[in-house]
FIKOLZA-1660 file (N, C-alpha, C; in steps of 0.1 Angstrom, whole numbers, plus 5000, padded with zeros to 4 digits):
% residues 90
   i   px   py   pz ch aa at
   1 4974 4949 5170  A  M  N
   1 4976 4947 5156  A  M CA
   1 4974 4932 5153  A  M  C
   2 4969 4929 5142  A  L  N
   2 4967 4915 5138  A  L CA
   2 4981 4909 5133  A  L  C
   3 4984 4897 5137  A  P  N
   3 4997 4892 5133  A  P CA
   3 4996 4887 5119  A  P  C
   4 5007 4887 5112  A  C  N
   4 5008 4882 5098  A  C CA
   4 5009 4867 5098  A  C  C
   5 4999 4860 5093  A  V  N
   5 4999 4846 5092  A  V CA
   5 5010 4840 5084  A  V  C
   6 5013 4847 5073  A  N  N
   6 5024 4843 5064  A  N CA
   6 5037 4843 5071  A  N  C
   7 5040 4854 5079  A  K  N
   7 5052 4855 5086  A  K CA
   7 5053 4845 5097  A  K  C
   8 5042 4842 5104  A  K  N
   8 5042 4831 5114  A  K CA
   8 5045 4818 5109  A  K  C
   9 5039 4814 5098  A  I  N
   9 5041 4801 5092  A  I CA
   9 5054 4799 5085  A  I  C
  10 5057 4809 5076  A  F  N
  10 5069 4807 5067  A  F CA
  10 5081 4815 5072  A  F  C
  11 5079 4825 5081  A  G  N
  11 5090 4833 5086  A  G CA
  11 5094 4844 5077  A  G  C
  12 5086 4847 5067  A  V  N
  12 5089 4858 5057  A  V CA
  12 5077 4867 5056  A  V  C
  13 5080 4880 5055  A  D  N
  13 5070 4890 5054  A  D CA
  13 5062 4888 5041  A  D  C
  14 5049 4892 5042  A  C  N
  14 5040 4891 5030  A  C CA
  14 5040 4905 5023  A  C  C
  15 5033 4906 5012  A  L  N
  15 5033 4919 5005  A  L CA
  15 5025 4930 5012  A  L  C
  16 5017 4926 5022  A  G  N
  16 5009 4935 5030  A  G CA
  16 5015 4939 5043  A  G  C
  17 5026 4932 5047  A  C  N
  17 5032 4935 5060  A  C CA
  17 5036 4949 5061  A  C  C
  18 5031 4955 5072  A  G  N
  18 5034 4969 5075  A  G CA
  18 5023 4979 5072  A  G  C
  19 5012 4974 5065  A  M  N
  19 5001 4982 5062  A  M CA
  19 4994 4987 5074  A  M  C
  20 4991 4978 5084  A  Q  N
  20 4984 4982 5096  A  Q CA
  20 4991 4992 5104  A  Q  C
  21 5004 4990 5105  A  R  N
  21 5013 4999 5113  A  R CA
  21 5013 5013 5106  A  R  C
  22 5014 5012 5092  A  S  N
  22 5014 5024 5084  A  S CA
  22 5001 5032 5086  A  S  C
  23 4990 5026 5086  A  I  N
  23 4977 5033 5088  A  I CA
  23 4976 5039 5102  A  I  C
  24 4982 5031 5112  A  S  N
  24 4982 5036 5126  A  S CA
  24 4991 5049 5127  A  S  C
  25 5002 5049 5120  A  L  N
  25 5011 5060 5120  A  L CA
  25 5004 5072 5113  A  L  C
  26 4996 5070 5102  A  L  N
  26 4989 5080 5096  A  L CA
  26 4979 5087 5105  A  L  C
  27 4972 5079 5113  A  F  N
  27 4963 5085 5123  A  F CA
  27 4970 5092 5134  A  F  C
  28 4982 5089 5136  A  Q  N
  28 4990 5096 5147  A  Q CA
  28 4997 5109 5141  A  Q  C
  29 4996 5111 5128  A  G  N
  29 5002 5122 5121  A  G CA
  29 5016 5120 5117  A  G  C
  30 5021 5108 5118  A  E  N
  30 5035 5105 5114  A  E CA
  30 5035 5101 5099  A  E  C
  31 5034 5111 5090  A  F  N
  31 5032 5108 5076  A  F CA
  31 5045 5102 5069  A  F  C
  32 5057 5107 5073  A  Q  N
  32 5069 5102 5067  A  Q CA
  32 5072 5088 5072  A  Q  C
  33 5070 5086 5085  A  Q  N
  33 5072 5072 5090  A  Q CA
  33 5062 5062 5084  A  Q  C
  34 5050 5067 5081  A  A  N
  34 5040 5058 5075  A  A CA
  34 5045 5054 5061  A  A  C
  35 5051 5063 5054  A  F  N
  35 5056 5060 5041  A  F CA
  35 5067 5050 5042  A  F  C
  36 5076 5052 5051  A  F  N
  36 5088 5042 5053  A  F CA
  36 5083 5029 5058  A  F  C
  37 5072 5028 5065  A  M  N
  37 5067 5016 5070  A  M CA
  37 5061 5008 5059  A  M  C
  38 5053 5014 5050  A  Y  N
  38 5047 5008 5039  A  Y CA
  38 5045 5018 5027  A  Y  C
  39 5054 5018 5018  A  P  N
  39 5055 5028 5007  A  P CA
  39 5042 5029 4999  A  P  C
  40 5035 5019 4998  A  A  N
  40 5023 5019 4989  A  A CA
  40 5011 5025 4996  A  A  C
  41 5012 5030 5008  A  I  N
  41 5000 5035 5015  A  I CA
  41 4994 5047 5008  A  I  C
  42 5002 5056 5003  A  Y  N
  42 4997 5068 4996  A  Y CA
  42 4991 5065 4983  A  Y  C
  43 4997 5057 4974  A  P  N
  43 4990 5053 4962  A  P CA
  43 4977 5046 4964  A  P  C
  44 4976 5038 4975  A  I  N
  44 4964 5031 4978  A  I CA
  44 4953 5040 4983  A  I  C
  45 4957 5050 4991  A  I  N
  45 4947 5061 4995  A  I CA
  45 4942 5068 4983  A  I  C
  46 4951 5072 4974  A  V  N
  46 4946 5079 4962  A  V CA
  46 4936 5071 4954  A  V  C
  47 4939 5058 4952  A  L  N
  47 4931 5049 4945  A  L CA
  47 4917 5048 4952  A  L  C
  48 4917 5046 4965  A  L  N
  48 4904 5045 4972  A  L CA
  48 4896 5058 4972  A  L  C
  49 4903 5069 4972  A  L  N
  49 4896 5082 4971  A  L CA
  49 4890 5083 4957  A  L  C
  50 4897 5079 4947  A  F  N
  50 4892 5080 4933  A  F CA
  50 4880 5071 4932  A  F  C
  51 4881 5058 4937  A  L  N
  51 4870 5049 4936  A  L CA
  51 4858 5054 4943  A  L  C
  52 4860 5060 4955  A  G  N
  52 4849 5066 4962  A  G CA
  52 4842 5077 4955  A  G  C
  53 4850 5086 4949  A  C  N
  53 4845 5097 4941  A  C CA
  53 4838 5092 4929  A  C  C
  54 4843 5082 4923  A  N  N
  54 4838 5077 4910  A  N CA
  54 4824 5071 4912  A  N  C
  55 4821 5067 4924  A  T  N
  55 4807 5061 4926  A  T CA
  55 4797 5072 4925  A  T  C
  56 4801 5085 4928  A  F  N
  56 4791 5096 4927  A  F CA
  56 4793 5105 4915  A  F  C
  57 4806 5106 4910  A  I  N
  57 4809 5114 4899  A  I CA
  57 4815 5105 4888  A  I  C
  58 4809 5106 4876  A  K  N
  58 4815 5098 4865  A  K CA
  58 4825 5106 4857  A  K  C
  59 4837 5101 4856  A  F  N
  59 4848 5108 4849  A  F CA
  59 4848 5103 4834  A  F  C
  60 4854 5111 4826  A  K  N
  60 4854 5108 4811  A  K CA
  60 4862 5095 4808  A  K  C
  61 4874 5095 4814  A  H  N
  61 4883 5084 4812  A  H CA
  61 4886 5075 4824  A  H  C
  62 4875 5072 4831  A  E  N
  62 4876 5065 4844  A  E CA
  62 4883 5052 4843  A  E  C
  63 4881 5044 4832  A  F  N
  63 4888 5031 4831  A  F CA
  63 4903 5033 4830  A  F  C
  64 4907 5042 4823  A  I  N
  64 4922 5045 4821  A  I CA
  64 4928 5049 4835  A  I  C
  65 4920 5058 4842  A  I  N
  65 4925 5063 4854  A  I CA
  65 4926 5052 4865  A  I  C
  66 4915 5044 4865  A  K  N
  66 4915 5033 4875  A  K CA
  66 4926 5023 4872  A  K  C
  67 4928 5020 4859  A  T  N
  67 4938 5010 4856  A  T CA
  67 4952 5016 4859  A  T  C
  68 4954 5028 4856  A  S  N
  68 4967 5034 4859  A  S CA
  68 4970 5035 4874  A  S  C
  69 4960 5038 4882  A  L  N
  69 4962 5038 4896  A  L CA
  69 4964 5025 4902  A  L  C
  70 4958 5015 4897  A  I  N
  70 4960 5001 4901  A  I CA
  70 4974 4996 4898  A  I  C
  71 4978 4999 4886  A  V  N
  71 4992 4996 4882  A  V CA
  71 5002 5002 4891  A  V  C
  72 5000 5015 4894  A  V  N
  72 5010 5022 4903  A  V CA
  72 5010 5016 4917  A  V  C
  73 4998 5012 4922  A  C  N
  73 4997 5006 4935  A  C CA
  73 5005 4992 4935  A  C  C
  74 5002 4984 4925  A  V  N
  74 5008 4971 4924  A  V CA
  74 5023 4972 4923  A  V  C
  75 5028 4981 4914  A  L  N
  75 5042 4983 4912  A  L CA
  75 5049 4988 4925  A  L  C
  76 5042 4997 4932  A  T  N
  76 5048 5003 4944  A  T CA
  76 5048 4992 4955  A  T  C
  77 5038 4983 4956  A  I  N
  77 5038 4972 4965  A  I CA
  77 5050 4963 4962  A  I  C
  78 5051 4959 4950  A  I  N
  78 5061 4949 4946  A  I CA
  78 5075 4955 4948  A  I  C
  79 5078 4967 4943  A  I  N
  79 5091 4973 4944  A  I CA
  79 5095 4975 4959  A  I  C
  80 5085 4980 4967  A  G  N
  80 5088 4982 4981  A  G CA
  80 5091 4968 4988  A  G  C
  81 5084 4958 4984  A  Y  N
  81 5086 4945 4990  A  Y CA
  81 5100 4940 4986  A  Y  C
  82 5104 4942 4973  A  M  N
  82 5117 4937 4969  A  M CA
  82 5128 4945 4976  A  M  C
  83 5126 4958 4978  A  I  N
  83 5136 4965 4986  A  I CA
  83 5137 4961 5000  A  I  C
  84 5126 4958 5006  A  K  N
  84 5126 4953 5020  A  K CA
  84 5132 4940 5021  A  K  C
  85 5130 4931 5012  A  M  N
  85 5136 4917 5012  A  M CA
  85 5151 4918 5010  A  M  C
  86 5155 4928 5001  A  K  N
  86 5169 4929 4999  A  K CA
  86 5177 4933 5012  A  K  C
  87 5171 4943 5019  A  F  N
  87 5177 4947 5032  A  F CA
  87 5176 4936 5042  A  F  C
  88 5166 4928 5042  A  I  N
  88 5165 4917 5052  A  I CA
  88 5175 4906 5050  A  I  C
  89 5177 4902 5037  A  F  N
  89 5185 4891 5034  A  F CA
  89 5200 4895 5031  A  F  C
  90 5203 4908 5032  A  N  N
  90 5217 4912 5030  A  N CA
  90 5224 4914 5043  A  N  C
% end
């Protein structure tokens, strides 16, 4: 696994810490553990699947769907990060 540069320099996890391990757990079939490692993994997968399908199939409200999925991903990343930091610093 690639080391987190932010964690090495500043000693604090970044917003993407855990994503590599989560993807590895997905390939091993550990779906629940993948979620606990990085909660945004599933919204990101849904977003990527939609973007992939959207290159071949045009949807009626694609802008709204893309925007909504991006907002869900960003919120999941931020909320997961805040929860992780709360447990680390308490």
